[in-house]
C-alpha positions as CSV (number, residue, x, y, z in Angstrom):
1,X,-38.2,-34.2,40.0
2,X,-37.9,-31.1,38.0
3,X,-35.2,-30.0,35.5
4,X,-34.7,-26.3,35.1
5,X,-32.0,-23.6,35.0
6,X,-30.3,-22.8,38.4
7,X,-31.9,-19.4,38.4
8,X,-35.3,-20.9,38.4
9,X,-34.6,-22.9,41.6
10,X,-33.1,-19.8,43.3
11,X,-36.2,-17.8,42.3
12,X,-38.5,-20.5,43.7
13,X,-36.5,-20.6,46.9
14,X,-36.6,-16.8,47.3
15,X,-40.4,-16.9,46.7
16,X,-40.8,-19.6,49.4
17,X,-42.2,-22.1,46.9
18,X,-39.4,-24.7,47.6
19,X,-37.0,-25.2,50.4
20,X,-33.3,-25.6,49.6
21,X,-30.5,-26.2,52.0
22,X,-27.6,-23.7,52.1
23,X,-25.0,-25.8,50.2
24,X,-27.5,-26.2,47.3
25,X,-28.3,-22.4,47.3
26,X,-24.6,-21.7,47.2
27,X,-23.8,-24.1,44.3
28,X,-26.9,-23.0,42.3
29,X,-25.6,-19.4,42.7
30,X,-22.3,-20.5,41.2
31,X,-24.0,-22.3,38.3
32,X,-26.5,-19.5,37.6
33,X,-23.6,-17.4,36.5
34,X,-23.2,-19.6,33.4
35,X,-25.5,-19.6,30.3
36,X,-24.5,-23.1,29.2
37,X,-23.5,-26.4,30.6
38,X,-20.2,-26.2,28.7
39,X,-19.4,-22.9,30.3
40,X,-20.2,-24.2,33.8
41,X,-18.1,-27.3,33.2
42,X,-15.2,-25.3,31.9
43,X,-15.4,-23.0,34.9
44,X,-15.6,-26.1,37.3
45,X,-12.4,-27.6,35.8
46,X,-10.4,-24.5,36.7
47,X,-11.6,-24.5,40.4
48,X,-9.5,-25.7,43.3
49,X,-11.6,-27.5,45.9
50,X,-11.2,-25.9,49.3
51,X,-13.1,-27.2,52.3
52,X,-15.4,-24.6,53.9
53,X,-16.0,-24.9,57.7
54,X,-19.2,-23.1,58.5
55,X,-20.4,-22.4,62.1
56,X,-23.9,-23.0,63.2
57,X,-25.2,-20.5,65.8
58,X,-28.4,-19.1,67.3
59,X,-29.1,-15.5,66.2
60,X,-31.9,-13.3,67.2
61,X,-34.3,-16.2,67.9
62,X,-33.3,-17.8,64.6
63,X,-30.6,-20.2,63.4
64,X,-27.7,-18.9,61.4
65,X,-24.9,-20.6,59.4
66,X,-21.8,-18.4,59.3
67,X,-19.2,-18.9,56.6
68,X,-15.4,-18.3,57.3
69,X,-15.2,-15.0,55.4
70,X,-18.2,-13.5,57.3
71,X,-17.2,-10.4,59.3
72,X,-18.5,-12.1,62.5
73,X,-17.0,-15.6,61.9
74,X,-14.3,-15.3,64.5
75,X,-16.9,-14.1,67.1
76,X,-19.3,-17.0,66.6
77,X,-18.7,-19.6,69.3
78,X,-18.2,-23.3,68.3
79,X,-19.7,-26.3,70.0
80,X,-17.5,-28.0,72.6
81,X,-15.2,-30.4,70.8
82,X,-15.9,-29.0,67.4
83,X,-12.7,-28.3,65.3
84,X,-12.8,-25.3,63.0
85,X,-10.1,-24.6,60.4
86,X,-8.9,-21.0,60.7
87,X,-6.9,-21.0,57.5
88,X,-9.8,-20.3,55.1
89,X,-9.3,-18.5,51.8
90,X,-10.6,-15.1,51.2
91,X,-13.8,-15.4,49.1
92,X,-15.3,-12.6,47.0
93,X,-18.8,-14.0,47.0
94,X,-21.2,-11.6,48.7
95,X,-22.9,-14.4,50.6
96,X,-21.3,-15.0,54.0
97,X,-24.1,-16.5,56.1
98,X,-27.5,-18.2,55.8
99,X,-30.4,-17.4,58.3
100,X,-33.3,-19.7,58.8
101,X,-36.5,-17.7,58.7
102,X,-39.9,-19.3,58.8
103,X,-38.6,-22.6,57.5
104,X,-36.5,-21.1,54.6
105,X,-32.8,-20.5,54.5
106,X,-32.1,-16.9,53.4
107,X,-28.7,-15.9,52.0
108,X,-27.1,-12.8,53.6
109,X,-23.9,-10.8,53.1
110,X,-23.4,-10.4,56.9
111,X,-22.7,-6.7,56.2
112,X,-24.8,-3.9,57.8
113,X,-27.8,-2.9,55.8
114,X,-28.3,0.6,54.7
């Protein structure tokens, strides 16, 4: 095991040196905004826990996880029998999907690139 700041793990993931699953990338992104444990804990105490119902979908010969606030969320089909909550909150985080590329999950905004 390795103890380090959240930013270190995100940098290692981006460089392809470690493989992290999307929920870990998401939460490390939240924690990386804080300079101290005390700051992160104070922030966490103010949060309301809201379930997030991502959709898993093939995309351009890859695999994609789409989060409810992604612009394409309503257009991504769900598997038969899968229940998806449609009353998700609006989230201001720029990450709205994860794309599996060459064995690594890459965070993406879901918005057209310039």
